[in-house]
C-alpha positions in Angstrom: -121.7 -96.6 215.1 -122.8 -100.1 214.0 -121.6 -103.6 214.8 -119.3 -103.7 211.8 -117.3 -100.5 212.4 -117.1 -101.3 216.1 -115.6 -104.8 215.6 -113.2 -103.7 212.8 -111.8 -100.9 215.1 -111.5 -103.0 218.2 -109.7 -105.9 216.5 -107.2 -103.5 214.9 -106.7 -101.6 218.1 -105.9 -104.8 220.0 -103.5 -106.0 217.3 -101.7 -102.6 217.3 -100.1 -103.5 220.5 -97.7 -105.8 218.7 -96.6 -103.3 216.0 -93.5 -101.1 216.3 -94.1 -97.5 217.2 -92.0 -94.4 217.9 -93.9 -92.9 220.8 -93.6 -90.3 223.5 -95.2 -90.2 226.9 -96.0 -86.5 226.8 -95.1 -83.8 229.3 -95.2 -84.6 233.0 -98.6 -83.9 234.5 -100.0 -84.1 238.0 -101.9 -87.3 239.1 -105.6 -87.2 239.1 -107.3 -87.1 242.5 -106.7 -90.2 244.7 -109.2 -93.0 244.0 -111.9 -93.9 246.5 -111.0 -96.5 249.1 -111.6 -100.2 248.7 -115.2 -101.5 249.4 -116.5 -104.9 250.4 -117.1 -107.3 247.5 -118.8 -110.7 247.4 -120.3 -113.1 244.9 -123.6 -111.2 245.0 -122.2 -107.7 244.7 -122.6 -107.2 240.9 -125.9 -109.1 240.8 -127.3 -106.8 243.5 -126.0 -103.8 241.5 -127.7 -105.0 238.3 -131.0 -105.6 240.1 -130.9 -102.1 241.7 -129.9 -100.5 238.4 -132.9 -102.2 236.6 -135.3 -100.6 239.0 -134.2 -97.1 237.9 -134.7 -95.3 234.6 -131.9 -95.9 232.0 -129.2 -93.3 231.9 -127.1 -93.1 228.8 -123.4 -93.8 229.4 -121.1 -90.9 230.0 -119.2 -89.7 227.0 -117.5 -86.8 228.8 -114.0 -86.7 227.3 -111.6 -83.9 226.4 -112.1 -82.7 222.8 -108.6 -83.9 221.9 -109.7 -87.5 222.6 -113.0 -87.2 220.9 -111.3 -85.9 217.7 -108.7 -88.7 217.5 -108.3 -90.4 214.1 -108.2 -94.1 213.7 -104.4 -94.2 213.4 -103.9 -91.8 216.3 -106.0 -93.9 218.6 -104.1 -97.0 217.5 -100.9 -95.3 218.5 -101.9 -95.1 222.2 -100.4 -98.1 223.9 -100.5 -99.3 227.4 -97.0 -99.9 228.8 -96.5 -103.7 229.3 -94.3 -103.1 232.4 -97.2 -101.2 234.0 -99.6 -104.1 233.6 -101.7 -105.1 236.6 -99.8 -108.0 238.4 -96.7 -107.6 236.2 -93.8 -109.6 237.5 -95.9 -111.2 240.3 -96.0 -114.7 238.7 -99.8 -114.9 239.1 -100.3 -116.5 235.7 -102.1 -113.4 234.3 -101.5 -109.8 233.7 -104.0 -107.1 232.7 -103.6 -104.1 230.4 -106.1 -101.4 229.7 -107.4 -99.5 226.7 -107.4 -95.7 226.7 -110.8 -93.9 226.1 -111.2 -92.0 222.8 -112.1 -92.4 219.1 -115.1 -94.7 218.9 -114.7 -95.7 222.6 -116.2 -92.7 224.4 -118.2 -94.6 227.1 -116.5 -94.6 230.5 -115.7 -98.1 231.8 -114.7 -98.5 235.4 -112.4 -101.4 236.3 -111.6 -102.7 239.8 -109.2 -105.2 241.3 -110.8 -107.6 243.8 -108.5 -109.0 246.6 -109.1 -110.3 250.1 -112.9 -109.6 249.8 -112.6 -106.0 248.8 -112.8 -104.1 245.5 -110.4 -101.3 244.8 -110.8 -99.0 241.8 -107.9 -99.1 239.2 -107.3 -95.4 238.5 -106.5 -93.9 235.1 -102.9 -92.7 235.0 -101.5 -91.0 231.9 -98.0 -92.4 232.6 -99.3 -95.9 232.1 -99.6 -95.2 228.3 -97.4 -94.1 225.5 -98.8 -91.7 222.8 -97.9 -91.5 219.2 -97.0 -88.3 217.5 -99.9 -86.1 216.7 -101.9 -87.1 219.8 -102.8 -83.9 221.6 -102.5 -83.1 225.3 -105.4 -82.7 227.7 -105.8 -81.9 231.4 -105.1 -84.9 233.6 -108.3 -86.5 235.0 -109.7 -89.9 235.9 -111.5 -90.8 232.7 -111.8 -94.5 233.4 -110.9 -96.9 230.6 -112.4 -98.2 227.3 -111.8 -101.8 228.2 -109.0 -104.3 229.0 -107.2 -107.4 227.9 -105.7 -110.3 229.7 -102.3 -111.8 229.0 -101.1 -115.3 230.0 -98.3 -117.7 229.1 -100.5 -119.6 226.6 -97.9 -120.4 223.9 -94.7 -120.7 225.9 -94.0 -120.5 229.6 -91.7 -117.5 229.5 -94.0 -115.0 227.6 -97.4 -113.6 228.4 -99.5 -113.6 225.2 -102.8 -111.7 224.8 -105.5 -114.3 225.3 -108.7 -112.3 225.5 -110.0 -108.7 225.2 -113.1 -106.9 226.4 -113.6 -103.8 224.3 -116.6 -102.0 222.8 -120.3 -102.4 224.0 -120.5 -105.9 225.4 -118.1 -107.5 222.9 -115.3 -109.8 223.9 -113.0 -112.3 222.1 -110.4 -114.9 222.9 -107.9 -117.3 221.4 -106.5 -120.7 222.2 -102.9 -121.8 221.9 -101.5 -121.1 218.5 -104.4 -119.0 217.3 -105.1 -115.4 216.2 -108.2 -113.4 216.9 -111.3 -114.0 214.8 -115.0 -114.1 215.8 -116.4 -112.4 218.9 -119.0 -113.0 221.6 -121.2 -110.6 223.3 -122.9 -110.3 226.6 -126.4 -109.9 225.2 -128.2 -109.1 221.9 -131.4 -107.1 221.7 -133.6 -106.5 218.6 -131.0 -107.8 216.2 -132.5 -107.6 212.7 -135.5 -105.7 213.8 -136.8 -102.8 211.6 -136.5 -100.3 214.6 -132.8 -101.0 214.8 -130.6 -103.0 217.1 -129.9 -102.1 220.7 -126.3 -102.6 221.9 -126.1 -103.3 225.7 -122.7 -102.4 227.1 -120.4 -103.4 230.0 -120.1 -100.4 232.2 -117.8 -101.8 234.9 -115.5 -104.8 235.4 -114.1 -106.5 238.6 -110.9 -108.5 238.1 -110.3 -111.0 240.9 -106.6 -111.1 241.7 -105.3 -114.6 240.8 -103.1 -116.6 243.1 -99.4 -117.3 242.4 -99.1 -119.7 239.5 -102.9 -119.5 238.7 -104.3 -121.2 235.6 -107.7 -119.5 235.7 -109.0 -116.0 236.5 -112.4 -114.7 237.4 -113.9 -111.5 235.9 -117.2 -109.9 236.9 -119.1 -107.5 234.6 -122.0 -105.1 235.0 -124.1 -104.8 231.8 -126.6 -101.9 231.1 -128.9 -100.9 228.3 -132.2 -99.2 227.7 -134.1 -102.5 227.9 -132.2 -104.6 230.5 -129.3 -104.9 232.9 -127.2 -107.9 233.7 -124.5 -109.4 236.0 -121.9 -111.7 234.5 -119.2 -113.9 236.1 -116.6 -115.2 233.7 -114.2 -117.9 234.8 -111.5 -117.9 232.1 -109.0 -120.8 231.6 -106.6 -120.3 228.6 -105.1 -123.4 226.9 -105.3 -125.7 224.0 -108.9 -124.7 224.1 -109.7 -121.6 226.0 -112.7 -122.0 228.2 -115.1 -119.3 229.6 -117.6 -120.4 232.2 -120.3 -117.8 232.1 -122.8 -117.2 234.9 -125.4 -114.6 233.7 -128.3 -112.9 235.5 -130.5 -110.6 233.4 -133.0 -108.0 234.7 -135.3 -106.7 232.0 -136.5 -103.1 232.4 -139.1 -103.7 229.7 -140.6 -106.7 228.0 -137.8 -108.1 225.8 -139.4 -110.0 222.9 -136.3 -110.2 220.7 -133.4 -111.0 223.1 -130.4 -113.1 222.2 -128.5 -115.1 224.8 -124.8 -116.0 224.2 -124.6 -114.1 220.9 -121.7 -114.8 218.5 -120.6 -112.5 215.7 -118.3 -113.6 212.8 -117.4 -112.9 209.2 -118.1 -114.9 206.0 -117.1 -113.3 202.8 -116.9 -116.2 200.4 -116.2 -119.9 200.2 -116.6 -122.9 197.8 -120.4 -122.8 198.3 -120.7 -119.0 197.7 -118.3 -117.2 195.5 -120.5 -115.0 193.2 -118.9 -112.0 191.6 -115.7 -112.2 193.6 -112.2 -111.7 192.1 -109.7 -112.8 194.7 -106.6 -115.0 194.5 -107.6 -116.7 197.7 -109.9 -119.8 197.6 -112.0 -118.7 200.5 -112.2 -115.9 203.0 -114.1 -116.2 206.4 -113.6 -116.4 210.1 -116.2 -119.1 210.4 -117.5 -121.5 207.8 -120.5 -123.0 209.5 -123.0 -123.1 212.3 -122.8 -126.3 214.4 -125.8 -127.4 216.5 -126.3 -130.4 218.8 -130.0 -130.1 219.6 -131.9 -131.4 222.6 -133.0 -134.5 220.6 -129.4 -135.5 220.0 -129.3 -134.5 216.3 -125.9 -133.1 215.2 -126.5 -130.4 212.6 -124.1 -128.6 210.3 -125.2 -125.4 208.4 -122.6 -124.0 206.0 -122.6 -120.2 206.1 -123.2 -118.0 203.1 -122.9 -114.3 202.0 -126.4 -113.9 200.5 -127.7 -111.2 198.2 -130.4 -110.3 200.7 -130.6 -110.6 204.5 -131.3 -114.2 205.5 -132.7 -115.1 209.0 -133.0 -118.7 210.0 -134.5 -120.1 213.2 -133.9 -123.6 214.5 -136.5 -124.5 217.1 -135.3 -126.6 220.0 -135.7 -127.4 223.7 -132.7 -127.7 226.0 -130.0 -127.4 223.3 -126.8 -129.2 224.1 -124.5 -126.9 222.1 -124.3 -124.5 219.2 -121.5 -122.4 217.7 -119.8 -120.8 214.8 -117.0 -123.0 213.6 -113.9 -122.7 211.4 -113.6 -126.3 210.3 -111.1 -125.9 207.5 -107.7 -125.5 209.2 -105.4 -125.9 206.2 -103.4 -122.9 205.0 -103.9 -124.1 201.4 -107.7 -123.5 201.9 -107.0 -119.7 202.3 -103.6 -118.9 201.0 -103.5 -115.7 203.1 -100.0 -115.0 204.6 -101.3 -111.9 206.5 -104.7 -112.8 208.0 -103.9 -116.5 208.6 -107.6 -117.4 208.5 -106.7 -121.0 209.2 -105.7 -119.9 212.7 -109.1 -118.3 213.5 -110.8 -120.0 216.5 -114.1 -121.8 216.5 -116.5 -120.8 219.3 -119.1 -123.2 220.7 -121.7 -122.5 223.4 -122.4 -125.3 225.7 -125.6 -124.6 227.8 -125.4 -125.7 231.4 -128.7 -126.8 232.9 -132.2 -126.5 231.5 -132.6 -123.7 229.0 -136.2 -124.7 228.1 -137.8 -124.0 224.7 -136.5 -121.5 222.2 -134.5 -121.4 219.0 -131.0 -120.9 217.7 -131.2 -117.9 215.4 -128.8 -117.3 212.5 -128.4 -114.0 210.7 -126.5 -113.9 207.4 -126.1 -110.3 206.3 -124.9 -109.4 202.8 -121.5 -107.8 202.5 -119.1 -106.8 199.7 -116.0 -106.5 201.9 -114.3 -108.9 204.3 -113.9 -106.1 206.9 -117.5 -106.6 208.0 -118.8 -109.0 210.5 -121.9 -110.2 208.8 -122.8 -113.3 210.7 -124.7 -113.4 214.0 -126.0 -116.4 215.9 -127.6 -116.7 219.4 -130.2 -118.5 221.5 -133.6 -116.9 221.7 -135.9 -118.1 224.5 -139.5 -118.9 223.4 -141.2 -116.7 226.0 -140.9 -112.9 226.2 -138.4 -111.9 228.9 -140.9 -110.0 231.1 -140.1 -106.6 232.6 -139.1 -106.7 236.3 -138.3 -110.4 236.1 -135.0 -112.2 236.8 -133.4 -114.7 234.4 -130.4 -116.9 235.4 -128.4 -118.8 232.7 -125.1 -120.6 232.8 -123.1 -121.7 229.8 -119.6 -122.6 228.8 -117.7 -121.0 225.8 -115.2 -123.2 224.0 -112.7 -121.0 222.0 -110.4 -123.3 220.1 -109.2 -125.1 217.0 -111.9 -127.7 217.2 -115.2 -128.4 219.0 -115.7 -130.9 221.7 -116.3 -134.4 220.2 -119.9 -135.3 220.8 -120.2 -138.7 219.1 -118.6 -140.8 216.3 -120.6 -139.4 213.5 -118.7 -138.2 210.4 -118.6 -134.5 209.7 -119.0 -132.4 206.6 -115.8 -130.6 206.0 -116.4 -128.9 202.6 -119.5 -127.8 200.7 -118.9 -127.0 197.1 -121.5 -125.5 194.8 -121.5 -125.1 191.0 -123.9 -124.7 188.1 -125.3 -127.8 186.3 -127.2 -126.6 183.3 -129.4 -123.6 183.0 -131.9 -124.5 185.8 -130.0 -126.7 188.2 -127.1 -126.7 190.7 -124.7 -129.3 191.8 -123.5 -129.7 195.4 -120.4 -131.7 196.2 -120.0 -132.4 199.9 -116.9 -133.9 201.6 -117.0 -135.9 204.8 -114.3 -137.0 207.2 -114.3 -139.1 210.4 -113.2 -142.4 211.9 -116.6 -143.9 211.3 -116.2 -143.7 207.6 -113.2 -146.1 207.6 -115.3 -149.1 208.5 -118.2 -148.6 206.1 -119.4 -151.2 203.7 -119.4 -149.4 200.3 -122.2 -151.6 199.1 -124.5 -150.4 201.9 -123.6 -146.6 201.8 -126.2 -144.2 200.5 -126.8 -140.5 200.5 -130.1 -139.3 201.8 -131.0 -135.9 200.4 -134.3 -133.9 200.5 -135.5 -130.5 199.4 -138.6 -128.6 200.4 -139.3 -127.6 196.8 -137.9 -128.6 193.4 -136.4 -132.0 192.5 -133.2 -133.7 193.8 -131.4 -135.9 191.3 -128.1 -137.6 190.6 -127.2 -138.6 194.2 -123.8 -140.2 194.2 -121.7 -141.4 197.2 -118.1 -142.6 196.8 -114.9 -142.9 198.9 -112.4 -140.1 198.5 -109.0 -141.7 198.5 -107.3 -138.2 198.5 -108.8 -137.3 201.9 -109.5 -140.7 203.4 -113.2 -139.7 203.7 -116.3 -139.9 201.5 -117.9 -137.6 199.0 -121.6 -137.0 198.6 -122.9 -135.1 195.6 -126.3 -134.3 194.2 -128.1 -132.0 191.8 -131.3 -130.0 192.5 -133.7 -128.0 190.4 -133.6 -124.2 191.0 -135.9 -123.0 188.2 -138.1 -120.1 189.4 -137.3 -120.7 193.0 -136.5 -117.9 195.5 -135.2 -120.2 198.3 -134.8 -123.9 198.7 -134.2 -125.7 202.0 -131.9 -128.7 201.6 -131.1 -131.5 204.0 -128.6 -134.4 203.5 -126.7 -137.1 205.4 -124.8 -140.3 204.8 -126.2 -143.6 205.9 -125.1 -147.2 206.0 -128.3 -149.1 205.4 -130.8 -147.3 207.5 -128.4 -146.1 210.1 -127.0 -142.5 209.8 -123.2 -142.4 209.9 -122.8 -138.6 209.5 -124.2 -135.5 211.0 -127.1 -133.8 209.2 -126.1 -131.2 206.6 -128.7 -128.4 206.2 -128.6 -125.4 203.8 -130.7 -122.6 202.4 -130.0 -122.0 198.7 -131.0 -118.6 197.4 -130.3 -117.1 194.0 
C-alpha cells in the first residue's frame, strides 16, 4: 500500500460516518477477556517507552486479524461504524468525545488506545457492540483486536453538536479541520526516505493515550508512540479546535540507524490542476486542489510563496534555511467560484502551517511535486529536513505548532500573491499573470510601483504592473523565453521604489 491509496481510503472511511446506512449489530457474542488494570502514567511515560523500544530490534506490527476482516472490500469496511452513543466521554460535557475505527481492510496493524485519568492509564478494550456492521460483513470470534485509529469530536460549529474535528488513522497520518471547514490535506508524525530510489519508509503510531479532559474543556492532550524500522518517537499533541484549530506538538525521536533523509513535520496534499498548470485536462471546474501553494517565512525574515504544480516528471525542490519561522501548504483561494464543485467544496479545505518553536538549526524545507492524472491522489509532500544526519542511538527533541484553518497567521503587512495564471505567448515564450492583494497595496504611489522579475536562464520581458479595480489589488505580468529549456527558476515581487511591498513569488517552470 502506498501513500495515495492509504489517504484516499482513510478520508472516505472517516466521511462515511455521516452517510445513511441500514446496519445490523450482528449476533450477541461474549465479551473479550477483561482488560489489564490501569498503570501509572506521567509526562515521561511515552518518551521512556520510545527510548526503550529504539534499543531493541524492530518488530513489524501485528496484522493478526480474522480472515473475514482481512478480506473486507472497500465498501464493506466503510459500512462498519462506531456507535456515537458509545463514544468515550459521551454525555459527560467534557468538551470532547472520542470514537474509534475498527481494524480491517487496509488497516491491519493493531493500534492500542488508552484513557489517562488521575495519573493512570487504562486500556480501552475492543467491544463488538460498540460498532454497527453493514450487510455482507462476516462474523468472527470475539477477541481484543485493538483498533485502527480514532477521531475526536467537539462542538466546533455550534454549541449543541459535536462535530468531528480531527482523525488519526493509517501509519502516522492525521488531519484536522477548523470551524466551517471540511477535511483536506494531512500531516504525519515523521517521513523517512521520501522520494528515495529504495522506496519510502512509513513510520506508524502503534499506541495512543487520550488524557480525559475536564468538564467544559476547550483543549485535549493526546500522546502517541511511533515506531518504524529506522526510528521510534514520542509525541504529545495539545489540540485546541476553533476558528483556527491548533496542535501544539512536542516530539522526541530516537533513531535506530543513521537517518539521512528524515522529514520533520511532514505535510501531504493534492494538486491536480490550476490556472498555472492545466495541461491536457478536460474538466468543467476552473481548478482542483486541496492546496495551491507552499508558504515559507524563513529565518532571514523573507516571506516566500511557491505556487504548486502537477508536473510531467517528479520535481524535488529544497529551500535552504536556518531556524525557519514557518512553512506550510496553503489553500489561498477561498471562493466557491474558483472551483465550482458542489460536492468536494474545495474552497473549504484547510490550510496547514507549521510554526517551529525554538531553535531548529540549519536544514531545508523540501517540496515534492509528484505527477498525477487523477485528483484522488495526494501528490504533494513538504517537510523540514535537518542539515545533519540523525545519528543512530541519539535523541532529538523538537517542538512546533500546527495551524489548521482558513488562513495563515499574519506575519507582516506585505501584499500576497493570490493567483498565478500561465498561458502561451508565441511559439517559444510564456506569459505569467500574477494577482496580488493586501492592505499595503491601497496606499501605493502608482508612479513608483515596479515589478522585479528574474530568471536563472532565458530572458524576461514585458514586465507590466497595474492596479486591478475588480479585486482592489494589483496585477503583475511578464513574459519569459522557454526555448530549449528543461526547467527555469523564476522569482518576482512588487516594489515601491526600492522597497518591497509584497512577498517573494518563486516558481519552477518545466515543459
